[in-house]
C-alpha positions as CSV (number, residue, x, y, z in Angstrom):
1,M,0.3,0.2,-0.2
2,K,2.8,2.2,1.0
3,Q,4.5,1.7,-2.6
4,I,1.3,2.3,-4.1
5,M,1.2,5.7,-2.4
6,R,4.6,6.8,-3.3
7,T,4.1,5.8,-7.0
8,I,0.9,8.2,-6.9
9,I,2.9,10.6,-5.1
10,W,5.7,10.6,-7.6
11,I,3.1,10.6,-10.7
12,C,1.5,13.7,-9.4
13,L,5.0,15.5,-8.7
14,V,6.2,14.6,-12.1
15,I,2.5,16.0,-13.5
16,A,2.8,18.9,-11.1
17,V,6.0,19.8,-12.8
18,A,5.6,18.8,-16.4
19,S,2.4,20.7,-16.9
20,P,3.8,24.3,-16.9
21,L,6.7,23.3,-18.9
22,K,4.4,22.5,-21.5
23,A,2.0,25.1,-21.2
24,Q,4.9,27.7,-21.4
25,L,5.5,27.6,-25.4
26,R,3.5,29.8,-27.1
27,L,3.4,31.9,-29.9
28,P,1.3,35.2,-31.1
29,G,-2.0,34.5,-32.6
30,L,-0.7,35.6,-35.7
31,F,1.2,32.3,-35.9
32,D,-1.2,29.8,-36.6
33,S,-2.1,26.9,-39.1
34,H,-3.7,28.3,-42.6
35,M,-1.1,31.0,-42.4
36,V,0.7,32.7,-45.0
37,I,3.7,33.9,-44.6
38,Q,5.6,36.4,-47.1
39,Q,7.3,34.7,-50.1
40,N,11.0,35.0,-50.6
41,A,12.1,37.0,-47.5
42,T,13.2,36.9,-44.1
43,V,10.0,36.3,-42.0
44,P,10.8,36.8,-38.3
45,I,8.8,34.9,-36.1
46,W,8.8,34.7,-32.1
47,G,7.1,33.5,-29.0
48,W,7.6,32.5,-25.5
49,A,9.4,29.5,-23.6
50,Q,10.6,28.6,-20.4
51,P,13.4,31.0,-19.2
52,L,16.8,30.5,-21.1
53,Q,15.3,27.6,-23.2
54,E,16.6,26.2,-26.4
55,V,13.9,26.4,-29.1
56,V,13.9,24.4,-32.1
57,I,12.1,25.5,-35.6
58,N,12.0,22.8,-38.4
59,V,10.3,23.6,-41.6
60,S,9.0,21.3,-44.5
61,W,9.9,23.5,-47.2
62,D,14.1,22.5,-46.5
63,T,16.0,21.0,-44.2
64,T,17.4,24.2,-42.4
65,T,17.3,23.6,-38.6
66,V,16.8,26.9,-36.9
67,R,17.7,27.4,-33.3
68,T,17.5,30.0,-30.6
69,K,17.2,30.0,-27.0
70,A,14.4,31.9,-24.5
71,A,15.7,35.1,-22.7
72,N,15.1,35.5,-19.0
73,T,11.9,36.9,-19.8
74,T,10.7,33.9,-21.7
75,F,10.9,36.0,-25.0
76,W,12.6,34.2,-27.7
77,K,12.8,36.0,-31.5
78,T,14.1,34.5,-34.5
79,S,13.4,34.3,-38.5
80,L,12.8,32.0,-41.1
81,K,13.7,31.8,-45.0
82,S,10.5,31.7,-46.5
83,P,10.0,29.8,-50.0
84,A,8.6,30.8,-53.3
85,A,4.8,30.9,-53.3
86,G,3.1,27.5,-52.6
87,G,2.4,24.9,-50.1
88,P,1.0,23.6,-48.2
89,H,4.0,23.5,-45.9
90,T,4.3,22.9,-42.0
91,I,6.4,24.7,-39.1
92,T,7.4,22.7,-36.2
93,I,8.5,24.3,-33.3
94,T,10.2,22.3,-30.4
95,A,10.8,23.8,-26.7
96,G,11.9,21.1,-24.0
97,H,9.0,18.6,-24.0
98,D,6.8,20.8,-25.6
99,M,6.0,21.2,-29.5
100,M,3.6,23.3,-31.7
101,K,2.8,22.2,-35.4
102,L,1.6,24.7,-37.3
103,E,-0.1,22.9,-40.5
104,D,-1.4,24.2,-43.8
105,V,0.8,27.1,-44.0
106,M,0.9,28.8,-47.6
107,S,3.8,31.4,-49.0
108,G,2.6,34.1,-50.7
109,E,1.9,37.9,-50.5
110,V,0.4,39.5,-47.2
111,W,-1.4,42.6,-47.1
112,I,-2.4,44.1,-43.7
113,C,-6.2,46.0,-44.4
114,S,-6.9,49.0,-42.2
115,G,-8.7,52.0,-41.2
116,Q,-11.9,53.0,-40.1
117,S,-15.5,51.6,-41.0
118,N,-15.1,52.0,-44.7
119,M,-12.4,49.5,-44.6
120,E,-13.9,47.3,-41.8
121,W,-17.3,47.1,-43.8
122,S,-17.9,43.5,-44.2
123,M,-19.0,41.3,-47.0
124,A,-22.1,40.7,-45.3
125,A,-23.1,44.3,-45.2
126,A,-21.7,45.3,-48.6
127,G,-23.9,46.0,-51.8
128,D,-22.1,43.9,-53.6
129,G,-20.7,40.9,-51.2
130,K,-23.6,40.1,-49.3
131,T,-25.2,38.5,-52.6
132,L,-21.5,36.6,-53.0
133,V,-20.8,35.4,-49.3
134,D,-22.0,32.0,-50.0
135,Q,-20.9,31.0,-52.8
136,I,-17.4,32.2,-52.0
137,N,-14.3,28.9,-51.4
138,D,-11.2,30.8,-52.5
139,T,-8.5,28.4,-51.7
140,G,-5.5,30.7,-52.5
141,I,-6.7,33.1,-50.0
142,R,-6.0,33.1,-46.1
143,L,-7.8,35.8,-43.9
144,F,-6.3,37.0,-40.5
145,H,-9.2,39.3,-38.8
146,V,-7.2,41.0,-35.7
147,P,-10.8,41.8,-33.1
148,K,-11.3,45.1,-31.8
149,S,-8.9,46.1,-28.5
150,A,-7.3,48.9,-27.4
151,A,-4.5,49.4,-24.3
152,N,-2.7,52.0,-22.6
153,T,0.4,50.0,-22.9
154,P,1.8,47.7,-26.0
155,Q,0.2,44.2,-26.3
156,N,2.6,41.4,-27.3
157,R,0.6,38.0,-28.3
158,G,-2.6,39.5,-29.7
159,E,-5.4,37.6,-30.4
160,G,-7.3,36.3,-33.9
161,S,-6.6,33.0,-36.2
162,W,-5.9,32.5,-39.5
163,T,-9.2,31.2,-41.2
164,L,-10.1,29.6,-44.8
165,C,-11.3,32.0,-47.1
166,N,-14.7,30.5,-47.4
167,S,-18.8,31.5,-46.9
168,D,-17.8,31.3,-42.9
169,G,-14.6,32.9,-42.6
170,V,-15.4,35.9,-45.2
171,R,-18.8,36.8,-44.0
172,G,-17.7,39.2,-41.2
173,F,-14.1,40.2,-43.2
174,S,-13.4,43.5,-44.8
175,A,-15.0,43.6,-48.2
176,V,-12.6,46.0,-49.8
177,G,-9.5,43.5,-48.3
178,Y,-11.3,40.6,-49.6
179,F,-12.4,41.8,-53.3
180,F,-8.6,43.2,-53.4
181,G,-7.1,40.1,-52.7
182,K,-9.5,38.6,-54.8
183,K,-7.9,40.2,-57.9
184,L,-4.8,39.7,-56.7
185,N,-5.1,36.1,-56.2
186,G,-6.3,35.8,-59.6
187,E,-3.6,38.1,-61.5
188,L,-0.7,37.1,-59.6
189,N,-2.0,33.1,-59.4
190,V,0.2,33.0,-55.6
191,P,-1.5,32.2,-51.9
192,I,-2.7,36.0,-51.0
193,G,-2.8,36.7,-47.2
194,L,-4.8,39.2,-45.6
195,I,-4.8,40.9,-42.3
196,N,-7.6,42.8,-41.1
197,A,-7.1,45.4,-38.3
198,S,-9.8,48.0,-38.8
199,W,-12.6,50.0,-36.6
200,G,-15.2,51.8,-37.1
201,G,-15.3,55.8,-35.9
202,T,-11.6,55.8,-35.4
203,P,-9.4,59.2,-35.9
204,A,-5.8,58.0,-37.2
205,E,-4.0,59.3,-34.2
206,V,-4.8,55.5,-32.5
207,W,-3.4,53.9,-34.9
208,L,0.4,55.0,-34.2
209,P,2.3,55.2,-30.8
210,S,1.4,58.0,-28.8
211,E,4.7,59.6,-28.2
212,D,4.6,59.8,-31.8
213,V,1.5,62.3,-31.6
214,N,2.9,63.8,-28.4
215,D,6.3,64.8,-29.5
216,S,4.6,67.0,-32.2
217,E,2.9,69.9,-30.8
218,D,0.6,70.7,-34.1
219,L,0.1,66.7,-33.9
220,K,-0.7,66.7,-30.3
221,A,-3.2,69.9,-30.8
222,A,-4.9,68.2,-33.3
223,A,-5.3,65.4,-31.4
224,A,-6.9,67.2,-28.3
225,K,-9.7,67.9,-31.2
226,Q,-10.2,64.1,-31.9
227,I,-10.7,62.8,-28.3
228,D,-14.3,62.4,-27.3
229,D,-16.4,59.9,-25.6
230,K,-18.0,58.2,-28.5
231,P,-19.6,55.0,-27.2
232,W,-18.5,52.8,-30.5
233,C,-14.6,53.2,-30.4
234,P,-11.7,55.1,-28.7
235,S,-9.9,58.2,-29.5
236,R,-6.4,59.0,-27.4
237,P,-3.5,58.7,-29.5
238,G,-1.8,55.0,-29.4
239,V,-4.4,53.0,-27.8
240,V,-5.6,50.9,-30.9
241,F,-1.7,50.8,-32.2
242,N,-0.9,49.0,-28.9
243,A,-3.2,46.3,-29.0
244,M,-4.4,45.8,-32.6
245,I,-1.0,46.6,-34.3
246,N,2.2,46.2,-31.9
247,P,1.2,42.4,-31.6
248,L,2.0,41.9,-35.5
249,I,5.2,43.4,-35.4
250,P,7.7,42.4,-37.1
251,F,5.7,40.4,-39.3
252,R,6.9,40.4,-42.5
253,I,4.3,41.7,-45.3
254,A,4.1,42.7,-48.8
255,G,2.2,46.0,-48.3
256,A,-0.3,48.0,-46.2
257,L,-4.1,49.3,-47.3
258,W,-5.6,52.1,-45.5
259,Y,-9.3,53.7,-45.8
260,Q,-9.5,56.4,-43.1
261,G,-9.8,59.8,-42.6
262,E,-13.5,60.7,-42.1
263,A,-12.7,60.8,-38.3
264,N,-10.1,63.2,-38.6
265,T,-12.3,65.8,-40.5
266,V,-12.4,67.9,-37.1
267,A,-8.8,69.2,-37.5
268,P,-8.4,68.4,-41.1
269,Y,-4.9,70.5,-41.8
270,T,-2.7,68.0,-40.0
271,Y,-4.0,65.4,-41.5
272,K,-1.2,64.7,-44.1
273,A,1.9,65.0,-41.6
274,L,0.0,62.9,-39.3
275,M,0.0,60.0,-41.9
276,E,3.6,60.7,-42.8
277,T,4.6,60.0,-39.3
278,L,2.2,56.8,-38.9
279,I,3.6,55.6,-42.4
280,K,7.3,56.0,-41.6
281,D,6.6,54.2,-37.8
282,W,4.9,51.1,-39.5
283,R,7.6,50.9,-41.9
284,E,10.3,51.0,-39.1
285,E,8.6,49.0,-37.0
286,F,8.0,46.3,-39.3
287,L,11.5,46.6,-40.6
288,F,10.5,47.0,-44.6
289,D,10.2,49.8,-46.8
290,F,6.4,48.4,-47.6
291,P,4.1,50.0,-50.0
292,F,1.4,51.7,-48.5
293,Y,-2.3,52.2,-50.8
294,Y,-5.0,54.3,-49.5
295,V,-8.4,55.4,-50.8
296,Q,-9.5,59.1,-51.0
297,I,-12.4,59.4,-48.6
298,A,-15.6,59.8,-50.4
299,P,-17.9,62.5,-50.8
300,F,-20.3,62.9,-47.9
301,S,-22.3,66.1,-47.3
302,G,-22.9,65.4,-43.7
303,Y,-19.7,67.2,-42.2
304,G,-21.4,70.9,-42.2
305,E,-21.2,73.7,-44.4
306,V,-17.4,73.8,-44.3
307,E,-15.4,71.9,-46.6
308,K,-13.8,69.5,-44.2
309,G,-14.0,66.3,-46.1
310,T,-12.6,68.2,-49.4
311,L,-9.9,69.5,-46.9
312,I,-8.9,65.8,-46.1
313,R,-9.0,65.0,-49.7
314,E,-6.8,68.0,-50.5
315,Q,-4.5,66.4,-47.8
316,E,-4.5,63.2,-49.3
317,V,-3.4,64.1,-52.4
318,K,-0.3,65.6,-50.8
319,M,0.3,62.4,-49.1
320,L,1.2,61.1,-52.6
321,Q,4.5,63.1,-51.8
322,I,5.5,60.5,-49.2
323,P,7.4,57.5,-51.2
324,K,6.2,54.6,-52.4
325,T,2.4,56.0,-51.6
326,G,-0.3,55.6,-54.3
327,M,-4.3,56.7,-54.0
328,V,-7.4,55.8,-55.6
329,V,-10.3,58.2,-56.2
330,V,-13.8,56.8,-55.5
331,S,-15.9,59.9,-56.3
332,D,-17.5,57.8,-58.8
333,L,-18.7,55.0,-56.6
334,V,-20.9,56.8,-54.4
335,D,-24.7,55.8,-54.3
336,N,-25.7,58.4,-51.3
337,V,-23.8,61.7,-50.7
338,K,-25.9,61.2,-47.2
339,D,-24.2,58.1,-46.4
340,I,-20.9,58.4,-45.0
341,H,-20.7,54.5,-46.0
342,P,-20.8,53.5,-50.1
343,Q,-22.4,50.4,-50.3
344,Y,-20.2,48.8,-53.2
345,K,-17.0,48.1,-52.2
346,K,-16.0,45.5,-55.2
347,P,-14.6,48.5,-57.3
348,V,-12.5,50.0,-54.2
349,G,-11.1,46.7,-53.6
350,E,-10.1,46.3,-57.5
351,R,-8.8,49.6,-57.9
352,L,-6.4,48.9,-55.1
353,A,-5.4,46.0,-56.6
354,N,-4.8,47.3,-60.0
355,L,-2.4,49.9,-58.1
356,A,-0.7,47.2,-56.5
357,L,-0.4,45.0,-59.7
358,A,1.0,48.0,-61.6
359,D,3.3,49.4,-59.0
360,T,4.3,46.8,-56.9
361,Y,4.3,43.8,-59.1
362,G,5.4,45.2,-62.1
363,K,2.0,44.4,-64.2
364,K,1.9,46.1,-67.8
365,G,-1.0,47.4,-69.4
366,I,-2.9,48.3,-66.3
367,D,-5.0,51.7,-66.0
368,Y,-3.9,52.6,-62.6
369,Q,-3.3,56.4,-62.2
370,F,-6.2,58.7,-61.1
371,P,-5.5,62.4,-63.0
372,L,-4.4,65.1,-60.9
373,Y,-4.3,68.8,-61.2
374,T,-0.8,69.9,-61.9
375,S,-1.2,73.6,-63.1
376,M,-3.2,76.7,-64.2
377,K,-2.7,79.4,-67.1
378,A,-4.7,82.3,-67.3
379,E,-5.8,83.1,-70.7
380,K,-8.0,86.6,-70.7
381,K,-10.9,86.1,-69.2
382,K,-10.7,82.3,-68.6
383,I,-8.0,80.1,-66.7
384,R,-6.8,76.6,-68.4
385,I,-6.2,73.8,-66.1
386,M,-3.8,71.1,-66.8
387,F,-3.2,67.5,-65.1
388,Q,-1.1,64.6,-65.1
389,H,-2.2,61.1,-65.9
390,A,-4.8,62.8,-68.7
391,E,-2.4,62.2,-71.8
392,G,-5.3,60.2,-73.7
393,G,-7.6,63.1,-72.7
394,L,-10.3,64.0,-70.7
395,Y,-14.4,63.2,-70.9
396,S,-17.2,63.8,-69.0
397,R,-20.2,62.0,-68.5
398,G,-23.7,63.0,-68.9
399,G,-23.0,66.3,-70.8
400,G,-19.8,69.1,-69.8
401,P,-17.7,69.1,-67.0
402,T,-19.7,69.9,-63.7
403,E,-18.4,71.3,-60.2
404,F,-15.7,74.1,-61.1
405,M,-16.1,77.4,-59.5
406,I,-13.8,80.1,-60.3
407,A,-13.2,83.6,-58.3
408,G,-11.2,86.7,-59.3
409,E,-9.1,88.6,-56.6
410,D,-12.4,89.3,-54.2
411,H,-11.9,85.6,-53.3
412,K,-15.6,85.2,-54.3
413,F,-16.3,82.1,-55.9
414,Y,-18.9,81.2,-58.8
415,P,-20.4,78.4,-60.6
416,A,-18.3,78.1,-63.9
417,N,-18.6,76.7,-67.0
418,A,-16.0,74.1,-68.3
419,K,-14.9,73.2,-71.8
420,I,-12.6,69.8,-72.4
421,D,-9.6,70.4,-74.2
422,G,-7.6,67.4,-74.9
423,G,-5.9,66.6,-71.4
424,A,-6.8,70.3,-70.0
425,V,-10.3,72.1,-68.7
426,I,-10.7,75.6,-69.7
427,V,-12.7,77.7,-67.0
428,W,-14.8,80.7,-67.2
429,A,-18.0,82.4,-65.7
430,K,-19.7,85.8,-66.7
431,E,-19.7,87.2,-63.5
432,V,-15.7,87.3,-63.0
433,E,-14.0,89.4,-65.0
434,H,-10.3,88.6,-64.2
435,P,-10.1,85.1,-62.7
436,V,-7.0,84.0,-60.7
437,A,-8.7,80.7,-58.9
438,V,-10.6,77.9,-59.7
439,R,-11.8,75.1,-57.4
440,F,-13.0,71.7,-58.5
441,G,-15.5,69.0,-56.7
442,W,-14.8,71.2,-53.8
443,M,-18.2,70.9,-51.9
444,N,-17.8,67.6,-49.2
445,G,-20.7,66.1,-51.2
446,S,-19.6,66.7,-54.8
447,I,-19.8,63.9,-57.5
448,P,-18.1,65.3,-60.2
449,N,-18.4,63.9,-63.8
450,L,-15.0,64.6,-65.3
451,F,-12.5,61.5,-66.3
452,N,-9.5,60.5,-68.0
453,K,-10.0,58.1,-70.9
454,A,-9.3,54.8,-68.6
455,G,-12.5,56.1,-66.7
456,L,-10.8,56.9,-63.9
457,P,-12.5,60.4,-62.1
458,V,-10.3,63.2,-61.5
459,S,-9.6,64.3,-57.7
460,S,-11.0,67.2,-56.3
461,F,-8.6,70.3,-56.3
462,R,-8.2,74.2,-55.6
463,T,-5.6,76.5,-57.2
464,D,-5.3,78.6,-54.6
465,D,-3.6,78.1,-50.7
466,W,-6.7,80.8,-49.3
467,P,-7.1,80.3,-45.5
468,I,-10.7,78.0,-44.7
469,A,-11.4,78.1,-41.2
470,V,-12.6,75.0,-40.0
471,D,-13.0,75.9,-36.3
């Protein structure tokens, strides 16, 4: 009987000692079965084990064994050399008696999709998504949805899991992100991994470290105007970055998609500087100078009498000065200017995909450059407006060009006549004898009808820099 008791006690002691060891090997939520890793790259991988414990990683695509050791804080980090696009592969991680095996791992192209509600807008809610959801089964696409979360300090492990891109997995996923990934997968014929980290209503300040905002007096002052007590989202700088972006760092990605700006209309003039800071920080954190492509916010009449939405669009055009960025214009895709959420997301995602295919992946023959204002020239009582990306000429839908205004030295704008002249537009109004400035698509809810020959809309613009008070 005593021998039996000793045996039982010994077994209990072994279990008590072994159990913590087994539970100690952990990975961030991002490393999971069904994941996609960036192809032909050095891919960081990290996690936690027992203090000073050796961690051994084996992959199925070659015979290399990667070894590292956990610090006394339990954290370990190393990197893998990923193969060319394909799969499925396995990644096996061993630490002591503990082992984790990631299965059905694909190598391909990984993109982060971030922003506020128009990026978050799900396939089940989108006008051109909900009718497709039940038929979707895209084996070449994998989805990682980051749950909404905020924190006062940077978080490490993160939440979420990779899912297959079937009707169940895609139903609550970003529609813009899905349609982007669908086109990329079809054109490149490689696996696509999409990481959706978006939250409706959030100002951009929440998506970068708080110190990046507070170190600039201008950004700090603008951020103070954003902070409120919305019941559906946080607004303090850094809190969403801490919980939703930091756990992803420094995973290797191909690039980032961004659809945000509506929540920053209270302080539009610092938006370009704010986004330049965000892009610079993300690139440094992810250890890669990745492309950053974004959607210019859509026309919406609900911003009030001041053109706050248009001023954000103006700032977004200026963001093109930031290296390796690109913008798509969606003013022609709005079904209701009284709704801040255009219902149709497929053409938005596909325009972003065309931008990536041409600019990142070097695909030829893709029309992806939107016409932008470059300069003006006074011609007696008229002004000639010149554009880039209008080499094949411009055209207007449903009659002559609309949404032009013109002003003289008194700064008073009048609705203007406009005539297309090849890749330029001539603008005039009988009320203005000596015109000095032109504005186009300048109302918050303006939906202009001017396009280049590729059918891409001209962005709103102004030729003047006259002050517009927003407070």
